[in-house]
C-alpha positions as CSV (number, residue, x, y, z in Angstrom):
1,M,22.0,-4.3,-12.5
2,A,21.0,-7.8,-13.9
3,D,18.8,-8.5,-10.9
4,I,16.8,-5.2,-11.3
5,D,13.8,-5.5,-13.6
6,V,12.6,-1.8,-13.4
7,R,14.8,1.2,-12.9
8,M,13.6,4.8,-13.1
9,D,16.3,7.5,-13.0
10,Q,15.0,11.0,-12.1
11,V,11.9,10.7,-14.1
12,S,9.4,13.6,-14.3
13,K,6.2,14.0,-16.2
14,Q,4.4,17.3,-16.8
15,F,1.0,17.9,-18.3
16,A,0.9,21.6,-19.2
17,E,1.6,23.4,-15.9
18,V,0.9,20.3,-13.7
19,T,3.8,18.1,-12.5
20,A,2.4,14.6,-12.2
21,V,5.7,12.9,-11.4
22,D,8.6,14.8,-9.9
23,E,12.2,13.6,-10.2
24,L,11.3,10.0,-9.3
25,T,14.1,7.5,-8.8
26,L,13.1,3.9,-8.2
27,E,14.5,0.3,-8.5
28,I,12.3,-2.8,-8.5
29,D,14.1,-6.2,-8.0
30,R,13.5,-9.2,-10.3
31,G,10.6,-11.4,-9.0
32,E,9.4,-8.7,-6.6
33,F,5.8,-7.9,-5.8
34,F,6.1,-4.1,-5.6
35,S,3.2,-1.7,-4.9
36,L,2.8,2.0,-5.6
37,L,0.4,3.3,-2.9
38,G,-1.1,6.7,-2.6
39,P,-4.2,8.9,-3.0
40,S,-5.8,9.9,-6.3
41,G,-3.6,12.4,-8.2
42,C,-0.3,11.4,-6.5
43,G,1.3,10.2,-9.7
44,K,1.2,6.4,-9.3
45,T,-0.8,5.6,-12.4
46,T,1.2,8.0,-14.5
47,T,4.4,6.3,-13.3
48,L,2.9,2.9,-14.3
49,R,1.9,4.2,-17.7
50,M,5.4,5.6,-18.3
51,I,6.9,2.1,-17.5
52,G,4.4,0.5,-19.9
53,G,5.1,3.1,-22.6
54,F,1.7,4.7,-22.7
55,E,3.2,8.0,-21.6
56,E,6.6,9.4,-22.4
57,P,8.6,11.1,-19.6
58,S,9.3,14.8,-19.8
59,R,12.7,14.1,-18.3
60,G,14.7,11.1,-17.0
61,R,15.3,7.6,-18.2
62,I,13.4,4.3,-17.7
63,Y,15.1,0.9,-17.9
64,L,13.7,-2.6,-18.1
65,G,16.2,-5.4,-17.3
66,G,19.0,-2.9,-17.8
67,K,17.7,-1.8,-21.3
68,D,16.8,1.8,-21.9
69,V,13.2,1.8,-23.0
70,T,12.4,5.5,-22.4
71,T,11.3,6.2,-26.0
72,M,10.4,2.6,-27.0
73,A,6.9,1.8,-28.2
74,P,4.7,-0.1,-25.8
75,Y,4.4,-3.2,-28.0
76,R,8.2,-3.5,-28.1
77,R,8.5,-3.6,-24.3
78,N,8.4,-7.0,-22.6
79,V,5.5,-5.9,-20.2
80,N,1.8,-6.6,-20.0
81,T,-0.9,-4.6,-18.2
82,V,-4.0,-5.6,-16.3
83,F,-6.5,-2.8,-16.0
84,Q,-9.5,-2.3,-13.6
85,S,-11.9,-2.5,-16.6
86,Y,-10.7,-6.0,-17.6
87,A,-10.8,-5.0,-21.3
88,L,-11.9,-8.4,-22.5
89,F,-13.2,-8.9,-26.1
90,P,-16.9,-9.6,-25.5
91,H,-17.4,-11.5,-28.8
92,L,-14.5,-13.9,-28.1
93,T,-14.5,-17.0,-25.9
94,V,-12.3,-17.2,-22.8
95,F,-9.8,-19.4,-24.7
96,D,-9.6,-16.9,-27.6
97,N,-9.2,-13.9,-25.2
98,V,-6.3,-15.6,-23.5
99,A,-4.8,-16.8,-26.8
100,F,-5.1,-13.4,-28.5
101,G,-1.5,-12.1,-27.9
102,L,0.1,-15.5,-28.7
103,R,-1.7,-15.6,-32.1
104,R,-0.6,-12.0,-32.8
105,K,3.0,-13.3,-32.3
106,K,2.4,-16.2,-34.7
107,V,2.9,-18.9,-32.0
108,Q,2.3,-22.4,-33.2
109,K,-1.2,-23.8,-32.6
110,T,-0.2,-26.6,-30.4
111,E,1.9,-24.3,-28.3
112,V,-1.0,-21.8,-28.0
113,G,-3.2,-24.6,-26.7
114,R,-0.7,-25.7,-24.1
115,R,0.1,-22.2,-22.8
116,V,-3.5,-21.1,-22.7
117,G,-4.4,-24.3,-20.7
118,D,-1.5,-23.7,-18.3
119,A,-2.6,-20.0,-17.8
120,L,-6.2,-21.0,-17.1
121,R,-5.1,-23.6,-14.6
122,L,-2.9,-21.0,-12.9
123,V,-5.9,-18.7,-12.4
124,D,-8.1,-21.7,-11.4
125,L,-10.4,-21.5,-14.5
126,P,-9.9,-24.8,-16.3
127,G,-13.2,-25.8,-18.1
128,F,-14.2,-22.2,-18.8
129,E,-12.5,-22.1,-22.3
130,R,-15.7,-21.9,-24.3
131,R,-17.6,-19.4,-22.2
132,K,-18.0,-15.7,-23.2
133,P,-17.1,-12.9,-20.9
134,S,-20.8,-12.1,-20.4
135,Q,-21.2,-15.6,-18.8
136,L,-18.6,-14.9,-16.1
137,S,-18.7,-13.2,-12.8
138,G,-16.6,-10.1,-12.2
139,G,-14.0,-12.1,-10.4
140,Q,-13.8,-14.7,-13.2
141,Q,-13.4,-11.9,-15.8
142,Q,-10.5,-10.5,-13.8
143,R,-8.9,-13.9,-13.7
144,V,-9.2,-14.2,-17.5
145,A,-7.6,-10.7,-17.9
146,L,-4.8,-11.9,-15.6
147,A,-4.3,-15.1,-17.6
148,R,-4.3,-13.2,-20.9
149,A,-1.4,-11.0,-19.5
150,L,0.5,-13.9,-18.0
151,V,0.3,-16.2,-21.0
152,N,2.7,-13.9,-22.8
153,E,5.4,-14.5,-20.1
154,P,6.2,-10.8,-19.7
155,Q,9.3,-9.6,-17.8
156,V,7.1,-7.3,-15.8
157,L,3.3,-7.4,-15.2
158,L,1.7,-4.0,-14.5
159,L,-1.5,-4.0,-12.6
160,D,-3.5,-0.7,-12.4
161,E,-6.0,-1.0,-9.6
162,P,-7.3,-4.3,-11.1
163,L,-9.5,-5.2,-8.1
164,G,-11.3,-1.8,-7.8
165,A,-14.5,-3.0,-9.4
166,L,-15.0,-6.0,-7.2
167,D,-17.0,-6.3,-4.0
168,L,-15.1,-6.4,-0.7
169,K,-15.3,-10.1,-0.1
170,L,-14.2,-11.0,-3.6
171,R,-11.4,-8.3,-3.5
172,K,-10.0,-10.0,-0.4
173,Q,-10.0,-13.4,-2.0
174,M,-8.3,-12.0,-5.2
175,Q,-5.6,-10.3,-3.1
176,L,-4.5,-13.7,-1.8
177,E,-4.9,-15.3,-5.3
178,L,-2.7,-12.6,-6.9
179,K,0.0,-13.2,-4.3
180,R,-0.2,-17.0,-4.8
181,I,0.0,-16.6,-8.6
182,Q,3.0,-14.2,-8.3
183,N,4.8,-16.6,-6.1
184,E,4.2,-19.5,-8.6
185,V,5.2,-17.7,-11.8
186,G,8.1,-15.6,-10.2
187,I,7.3,-12.6,-12.6
188,T,7.9,-9.1,-11.3
189,F,4.5,-7.5,-10.4
190,L,4.1,-3.7,-10.2
191,Y,0.8,-3.0,-8.6
192,V,-0.9,0.4,-8.3
193,T,-3.5,1.0,-5.6
194,H,-4.9,3.5,-3.2
195,D,-6.0,0.7,-0.9
196,Q,-3.5,0.2,2.0
197,D,-4.9,-3.2,2.8
198,E,-4.2,-4.5,-0.7
199,A,-0.6,-3.1,-0.6
200,M,0.0,-4.5,2.8
201,T,-1.4,-8.0,2.0
202,M,0.4,-8.6,-1.2
203,S,3.6,-6.6,-1.4
204,N,7.3,-7.4,-0.8
205,R,7.8,-3.6,-0.8
206,I,5.7,-0.5,-0.9
207,A,6.4,3.0,-2.1
208,V,4.0,5.6,-0.6
209,M,3.6,8.4,-3.1
210,R,2.4,12.0,-2.6
211,H,2.5,15.0,-5.0
212,G,4.5,12.9,-7.6
213,R,7.2,11.9,-5.2
214,I,7.9,8.9,-3.0
215,E,7.5,9.8,0.7
216,Q,8.8,6.4,1.9
217,I,9.7,3.0,0.5
218,G,10.2,-0.3,2.3
219,A,8.7,-3.6,3.4
220,P,5.1,-3.2,4.6
221,E,5.9,-3.9,8.2
222,D,8.7,-1.3,8.2
223,V,6.6,1.4,6.7
224,Y,3.7,0.7,9.0
225,E,5.7,0.4,12.2
226,A,8.1,3.2,11.5
227,P,6.5,5.8,9.2
228,A,9.0,8.4,8.0
229,T,6.5,11.3,7.6
230,E,3.3,12.6,9.0
231,F,1.5,11.8,5.7
232,V,2.7,8.2,5.7
233,A,1.6,7.7,9.3
234,G,-1.9,9.0,8.5
235,F,-2.3,7.3,5.1
236,L,-1.0,3.8,5.9
237,G,-3.4,2.8,8.7
238,A,-4.8,4.8,11.6
239,S,-2.4,6.7,13.8
240,N,-2.6,8.8,17.0
241,L,-0.3,11.8,16.6
242,L,0.5,14.4,19.3
243,D,2.6,17.5,19.1
244,G,5.8,17.5,21.2
245,E,9.3,18.6,21.6
246,V,12.5,16.5,22.1
247,K,13.9,17.3,25.5
248,D,16.8,14.9,26.0
249,S,18.4,11.7,24.8
250,D,20.7,9.3,26.7
251,G,21.8,7.3,23.7
252,S,19.2,4.6,23.8
253,R,16.2,6.5,24.9
254,A,14.8,9.9,24.2
255,T,12.2,12.0,26.1
256,I,9.6,14.0,24.2
257,R,7.5,16.5,26.2
258,L,4.0,17.0,24.9
259,R,2.3,20.4,24.9
260,T,0.3,19.3,27.9
261,G,3.4,18.5,29.9
262,D,3.2,14.7,29.6
263,A,6.6,13.0,29.0
264,I,6.8,10.3,26.3
265,T,9.8,7.9,26.1
266,V,10.9,6.7,22.6
267,P,13.9,4.7,21.3
268,A,16.5,7.3,20.4
269,E,16.9,5.6,17.0
270,R,13.4,6.8,16.1
271,L,14.6,10.4,16.0
272,D,15.3,11.5,12.5
273,G,17.7,14.5,12.5
274,P,18.1,17.4,14.8
275,E,14.5,18.7,14.8
276,R,13.2,19.6,18.2
277,K,9.5,20.1,17.2
278,V,8.1,16.7,16.3
279,K,4.9,14.6,16.3
280,V,4.9,11.5,18.4
281,G,2.7,8.7,17.3
282,V,1.4,5.2,18.3
283,R,-0.9,2.9,16.4
284,P,-4.4,2.2,17.9
285,E,-3.9,-1.5,18.3
286,K,-0.7,-1.0,20.4
287,I,-2.5,0.9,23.2
288,K,-4.0,-0.7,26.3
289,L,-6.9,1.1,27.8
290,E,-7.0,1.2,31.7
291,Q,-8.9,2.9,34.5
292,D,-6.9,5.9,35.5
293,S,-7.0,4.7,39.1
294,E,-5.0,1.5,38.3
295,P,-1.3,1.4,39.2
296,L,0.9,2.2,36.1
297,A,3.2,-0.5,34.9
298,G,6.9,0.6,35.1
299,G,8.5,1.8,31.9
300,W,5.3,2.3,29.9
301,N,4.2,5.5,28.3
302,A,0.9,6.8,29.5
303,I,-1.5,9.7,28.9
304,E,-5.0,10.3,30.3
305,G,-8.3,11.2,28.6
306,T,-12.0,10.9,28.6
307,L,-13.8,8.2,26.8
308,R,-16.2,9.7,24.2
309,M,-17.5,6.7,22.3
310,A,-17.1,2.9,22.4
311,T,-18.0,1.0,19.2
312,Y,-18.4,-2.8,18.9
313,V,-17.1,-4.1,15.6
314,G,-17.1,-7.9,16.2
315,V,-13.5,-8.9,16.5
316,S,-12.7,-5.8,18.5
317,H,-13.9,-2.7,20.3
318,Q,-13.0,0.7,18.9
319,F,-12.7,3.5,21.4
320,T,-12.6,7.2,20.7
321,I,-11.0,9.2,23.5
322,D,-10.6,13.0,24.1
323,G,-6.9,13.0,24.9
324,P,-4.5,15.8,25.9
325,G,-5.7,19.1,24.7
326,D,-9.0,17.4,23.6
327,R,-7.1,15.8,20.8
328,P,-9.3,12.8,19.6
329,L,-7.4,9.5,19.9
330,T,-8.4,6.0,18.8
331,V,-7.8,2.7,20.5
332,Y,-8.5,-0.8,19.2
333,A,-9.0,-3.6,21.8
334,Q,-9.4,-7.2,20.8
335,N,-12.8,-8.6,21.8
336,L,-11.9,-11.4,24.2
337,G,-15.4,-11.5,25.7
338,A,-14.3,-11.1,29.4
339,E,-13.1,-7.5,29.6
340,T,-15.1,-4.7,31.2
341,I,-15.9,-2.0,28.7
342,P,-15.6,1.6,30.1
343,A,-18.6,3.9,29.7
344,P,-18.7,7.2,27.8
345,G,-17.6,10.1,30.0
346,Q,-15.3,7.9,32.1
347,R,-11.7,8.9,32.7
348,V,-9.3,6.4,31.2
349,R,-5.6,6.0,30.8
350,L,-3.9,5.0,27.5
351,V,-0.7,3.0,28.0
352,W,1.8,1.5,25.6
353,R,5.4,0.4,25.4
354,P,8.0,2.9,24.4
355,E,9.2,0.7,21.5
356,H,5.8,1.0,19.9
357,T,6.2,4.8,19.6
358,F,7.3,6.5,16.4
359,V,8.4,10.0,15.7
360,V,7.8,12.0,12.5
361,R,8.5,15.5,11.4
362,P,5.4,17.8,11.1
363,S,4.4,18.3,7.5
364,E,2.4,20.8,5.6
365,P,-1.4,20.6,6.0
366,L,-2.9,17.4,4.6
367,A,-6.1,19.0,3.1
368,D,-5.5,17.5,-0.3
369,W,-5.1,14.0,1.0
370,E,-8.1,14.3,3.3
371,E,-10.3,15.4,0.4
372,E,-9.2,12.6,-1.8
373,T,-9.6,9.8,0.7
């Protein structure tokens, strides 16, 4: 238990008749960059606020470093929070903003100066001590907010969509900066976001949330390559999903028959339980687009369709294909500059390796997620 910084044990939170968090159990290791990922209303921010002490659970217990903090006031918890709004004091200098918490704790003046200087160097803002927040860019203000939180040396740093107000280019830069800073300080970061790219870029592990529950938890590459549910497959990146039925399995390989009669081979380990009705999926970048007259490579999965649209996006081409049963499918092809691009209306074949295929159980309609994203 000593190596676990955050533990939630069957935690629920209700607001009147609405269940925001539903029997959530979670453990976050010390020094981990952990992200809660999901659409608006999934319970991720409520979860963060309960860990920070800003909301009290309706049921369950919360532990920080093995200590029960369920009913403890926020100021008594060894955590700090960075919000999307920065929440800097506009009348104070950068130095005074960062030093605010240390002075509240009656830290000696020389120690305050040393720690504030170290924090500003960590976020690459030395020399900005005397500026006011109004004299800083949005990215610089976010760095000051981060320094103000880190200077207190919290056990856990909570980050509630802190990059949401930044433009795309700056957001990408700050993602790498946050990961660098977390690696340097070794503090546990708990990050809340609805942006899959942020979660994938920075996190050691991701928990994908829906309706107040965790749908899947794991390393980014594991969650992306082998989604556990239809919702995760659709929310974390683009997926091509087709309805099918498991027909047979020889121990290492299984055959799934699509409604159109096409047979798809998958590793048997990808089957989860005895369900026969499944959805079979493959990521767009795993698919190779061919002329349907070309000979098919042995051992590859293949389905045919009609190219509807080809879009040039610089580093790649994005193709939209009317697949089996007129199901729209997406293919990403790296732009190497030498390939022949098929024309709309042309018959094409989509081929991919069986090991790039995943299988998920069909879930209830995703109308709520589609509206929120």
